[in-house]
Each structure stands twice: as C-alpha cells, then as structure tokens.
C-alpha positions as CSV (number, residue, x, y, z in Angstrom):
1,M,2.2,-2.3,-9.3
2,L,3.2,-3.1,-5.0
3,E,1.0,-2.5,-2.1
4,L,2.9,-3.2,1.8
5,G,0.2,-3.5,4.2
6,P,-3.1,-3.8,1.7
7,G,-4.9,-4.7,4.8
8,N,-8.5,-6.3,3.2
9,G,-6.8,-5.5,-0.5
10,E,-9.6,-3.5,-1.3
11,V,-7.2,-0.4,-3.2
12,A,-5.4,-3.2,-4.4
13,L,-8.6,-5.6,-5.8
14,A,-10.4,-3.0,-7.4
15,L,-7.3,-1.8,-9.6
16,A,-6.5,-5.1,-10.3
17,T,-10.0,-5.1,-11.9
18,K,-9.8,-2.2,-13.5
19,N,-6.4,-2.2,-15.0
20,P,-6.4,-6.1,-15.9
21,D,-3.0,-5.5,-18.1
22,D,-1.6,-3.9,-14.9
23,F,0.5,-6.3,-12.2
24,H,-0.1,-6.3,-8.7
25,V,2.5,-7.3,-5.9
26,L,0.9,-7.0,-2.4
27,I,2.8,-7.9,1.1
28,D,1.7,-8.3,4.0
29,M,3.0,-9.3,7.3
30,N,-1.0,-10.6,9.0
31,I,-1.6,-14.0,7.6
32,H,-4.9,-13.9,8.1
33,A,-5.1,-10.8,6.2
34,A,-3.7,-12.0,3.1
35,D,-5.1,-15.7,3.1
36,E,-8.1,-13.3,3.2
37,I,-7.0,-11.7,-0.3
38,G,-6.1,-14.8,-1.5
39,R,-10.0,-16.2,-1.1
40,Q,-10.4,-12.9,-2.6
41,I,-8.7,-13.0,-5.9
42,A,-9.7,-16.9,-6.1
43,K,-13.1,-15.3,-5.7
44,R,-12.9,-12.7,-8.4
45,N,-11.2,-15.1,-11.1
46,L,-7.8,-12.3,-10.8
47,K,-5.2,-13.3,-12.9
48,N,-2.9,-9.9,-12.3
49,V,-2.6,-10.2,-8.2
50,G,0.3,-11.8,-6.2
51,V,0.0,-11.7,-2.6
52,V,3.3,-13.2,-0.4
53,T,2.9,-12.8,3.4
54,G,6.2,-11.5,5.0
55,V,8.4,-8.7,6.3
56,A,8.1,-5.6,3.5
57,H,12.0,-5.5,2.8
58,A,12.8,-9.6,3.2
59,E,10.6,-10.1,0.9
60,L,11.1,-7.3,-1.4
61,S,15.1,-8.4,-1.2
62,R,14.5,-11.4,-2.7
63,L,13.3,-9.9,-6.2
64,D,15.2,-9.6,-9.1
65,D,17.0,-6.6,-10.1
66,R,14.6,-6.8,-13.1
67,V,11.5,-6.3,-11.4
68,E,10.8,-2.9,-11.3
69,F,7.3,-0.9,-9.6
70,D,5.6,2.5,-11.3
71,V,3.5,2.7,-8.1
72,V,3.7,1.6,-4.9
73,H,1.0,1.9,-2.2
74,C,1.0,2.3,1.6
75,Y,-1.3,2.8,3.6
76,F,-1.5,3.6,7.3
77,P,1.7,2.0,8.0
78,S,2.1,1.6,11.7
79,P,4.2,4.0,13.4
80,L,4.8,1.3,16.3
81,N,6.5,-1.8,16.1
82,N,3.6,-4.6,17.2
83,I,4.9,-6.5,20.2
84,A,3.4,-9.6,18.9
85,M,4.8,-9.3,15.4
86,P,7.8,-7.6,16.0
87,A,9.1,-6.5,12.8
88,P,10.8,-3.2,10.8
89,R,8.6,-0.6,10.5
90,L,7.6,0.3,6.7
91,Y,9.4,2.9,6.7
92,D,12.6,2.4,7.6
93,Q,16.1,2.2,5.7
94,I,16.1,-1.2,4.7
95,T,12.3,-1.1,2.9
96,C,12.7,2.7,1.9
97,R,16.5,1.1,0.5
98,E,14.4,-1.7,-1.5
99,I,11.6,0.8,-2.3
100,L,14.3,2.9,-4.3
101,R,15.7,-0.9,-5.8
102,L,13.1,-1.3,-7.2
103,T,11.5,1.8,-9.0
104,Q,12.3,4.0,-11.9
105,T,12.4,7.3,-13.2
106,G,8.8,8.7,-13.3
107,S,7.5,5.7,-10.3
108,E,5.4,7.3,-7.8
109,F,4.6,6.0,-3.9
110,F,1.5,6.8,-2.5
111,T,1.3,6.6,1.2
112,V,-1.3,8.2,3.5
113,S,-0.8,8.5,7.7
114,D,-2.7,9.8,10.9
115,K,0.5,10.2,11.7
116,A,2.4,13.2,9.8
117,F,6.0,12.1,11.1
118,V,5.2,8.7,9.2
119,I,5.0,11.1,5.9
120,D,8.1,13.1,6.6
121,R,10.3,9.7,7.7
122,F,9.6,8.2,4.1
123,E,9.8,11.7,2.5
124,K,13.6,12.0,3.8
125,R,14.5,8.3,3.3
126,L,13.2,8.3,-0.4
127,A,14.7,11.8,-1.2
128,P,16.4,13.1,-3.0
129,A,15.2,10.1,-5.4
130,F,12.2,10.6,-4.5
131,R,10.5,14.6,-5.1
132,L,7.3,15.3,-3.3
133,G,4.0,15.4,-5.5
134,T,1.9,16.5,-3.3
135,W,0.9,16.7,0.2
136,R,-2.0,17.4,1.8
137,P,-2.2,17.9,5.2
138,P,-4.8,16.8,7.1
139,I,-7.3,16.8,4.5
140,S,-11.0,15.2,4.2
141,P,-11.3,11.7,6.1
142,L,-13.7,11.0,2.9
143,M,-10.9,12.0,0.7
144,E,-12.6,12.5,-2.4
145,G,-10.8,12.3,-5.2
146,A,-7.8,10.8,-4.5
147,V,-7.1,7.1,-5.6
148,I,-6.9,5.8,-1.6
149,G,-9.9,6.7,-0.7
150,T,-11.8,4.0,-1.4
151,Q,-15.0,3.3,1.2
152,N,-13.6,0.8,3.5
153,E,-10.8,3.4,4.4
154,R,-13.4,6.1,4.5
155,I,-15.1,3.9,7.3
156,H,-11.4,3.3,9.1
157,C,-10.6,7.2,8.9
158,I,-14.4,8.2,10.6
159,A,-14.3,5.6,13.0
160,R,-10.9,5.8,14.6
161,D,-11.6,9.8,14.4
162,V,-8.5,10.9,12.3
163,T,-8.0,13.0,9.9
164,P,-4.9,12.1,7.6
165,S,-2.6,13.2,5.4
166,V,-1.5,11.9,2.0
167,A,1.7,12.3,-0.2
168,R,2.4,11.4,-3.6
169,L,6.2,10.7,-4.2
170,V,7.4,11.1,-8.0
171,R,10.7,9.3,-8.8
172,T,13.3,11.7,-10.5
C-alpha cells in the first residue's frame, strides 16, 4: 500500500497493524509529520511500514519498476501550493504518471477531498488506466463504512465544516 500525504499516519498504521503481511509506504513532505509517524511506528514495533519525507513524485521516481502497489491512498490533497513548502500538487501529471508506473491491473486508488475538482483531476489524469469504481459526492463527515473513515478524519471534517467526496478508482 502507498499512502501520499498521510498526515498523522492513523489510517496507514491501523491498516499495517491489521494486515501485518502487507507493506505500507508513506510519503509526506512535512518532516514533522513524518517524524511523528516514525515515532509511532517504533512505539508500535511495526516492521511493515516505511515513512519517507519528500515530494511525492520525486520519491516515487526513485522506486524500481518492480515495485508495485495494489492500493494507493491520498487524503485531502491540498489544492493550493504551500508558500513555505512549494511543491507540485499530488494530483499533478508527474505524480499521476508515477502512480500509473507503480500500479497494476486491479490496483485501487482512494482519494477524499472537500474540493470536487481535485477528484476530477485525479480521475482525468489516471484515466484510461483506471476506471471509476465509486464516487460519493458529498457524503457524511462520518464516512460510515468507508475504509478511510477514521476518528481523526471525522474530527477534521467536522471542525472544518466540510462534507468530503470520496473516489475509488480501479486499475483496468
């Protein structure tokens, strides 16, 4: 599993704990977030999670073509460039090209955003290799039954008063 912009890593760490045979790669450009995730990995003694600090497309480009991800998660990708940390957006063409290179038939891509155009751009840039599996615009902030419905994201949604959309794309 690949997770881009994992925030505090809650989703990936929960999945890594639940699925110890799967390896999880987390990429975040925020060094403080990545450091905290690293501490949580050590605290939980997880051997199936790796966290990298850097820009997504640059870190992905370093991976060998033999690396394949069957699941890619990207939560609340920022639609704006951060002045303090200027970098390409997660849904840019370069990052999407790397996602395509590192996924295979049947791979799934999940994204959550409170900006519909973010989901539209992912869908456009990952097509035709991925087809839209599901799209729920907008859903409850509780995201009941969704893989990505962790307590932290529920609080995040409620605090920001947003109703996010969820997209699941499947590699064809």
